[in-house]
C-alpha positions, 0 to 999 in steps of 0.5 A: 500500500502506498504511504499517504504523504504528510501534505495529503494528511495536512490538506485533509485536516484543513478540509475538515476544519474549514468545513466544520468552521463554516457549519459552526459559524452558520448554525452554531455548535449545538445545532451542528452534529458530526453527521452534518460535518461528514456531509459538509466535507463529503468524507466518511466517518472513519476519515474524519475520526482519524483526525478528530475524536468528536465535535468538542475536539474540532471546536478546540482545534479551530479556536487554537488555529485562530488564536495561533494566527493572531499571535503570529500576526502580532509577533510579525507586526511588533518585530520593529521597535517601537511597533507601528502605532496602535491603529496601524498595528490593530489593522494589520493583525485583524486584516491578516487574520480575516484574510487567512480565514477568508474562505469562511464567507457566504456572499462576501459576508465573512463568517469568522466574526460569527464563529468567534461569537459562537466560541465566546458563548460556548466557553460558558459551558465548556471549561476546556474551551474556556481554558484554551481561550483564557491562555490565548487571551493571556498571551495576547495581553502580554504581547500588548503590554510589551508593545505599550511599554515600547510606545512609552519608552519611545515617548509615543504614549503617556507613561503614567498609565499602566501598560496593562490597562492599555493592553486590556482596552486595545483587546476589548476594542478589537473584540468589540469590532468583531462583535459589531460585525457579527451582529450588524454586518461586515465592515472594513478594518479601516473603520476601526483604524479610523476610529482609533485615529480619531480617538488618538487625535484628541488632546490629552485630558486630566484624570482627576477627581472632578472628572470622575465626579462628573461621570458618576 
């Protein structure tokens, strides 16, 4: 019997992951069965179960791939010191991630934001998936902290604000943009970049007790 090449094995695994991701994005995790996945990818049960033991393992694999791509994109963008400004950095990372998963689209509507929303909801009941997501978040936050510290060292950003606070805010901004697309339709990354530039262009304000009392 001829040996199956690693290239063939990788292509088959990619076929299964992409097919499952499309189904999960369109129908949700709970409305999608393994039988649905088999039909979507047009493979036998034996062929699919050779790679994945079931739906939970498929979901975890997809999440790890998305997080891995984000980490890789962030690492590439932040190689220079200091890194590009936040608006440029976020645009490059999100743009690359969306391009890598561009096959997850229907009628030019990207399905990745909807898939990510499904993942966030699933972490409420799936502790293993929640742990995978938490690990990915921690790594991304640490990377953002390093980027912010580089901005501060270069005089590009105020040094009196904790880098961790900025890191959390930037991640939350990107997450909000993903949720916005999932709920209200696709929008180019340039929308997020322009919004960040607008906020970054505001003159520095004072964070004192009087400001806090006005907000309270």
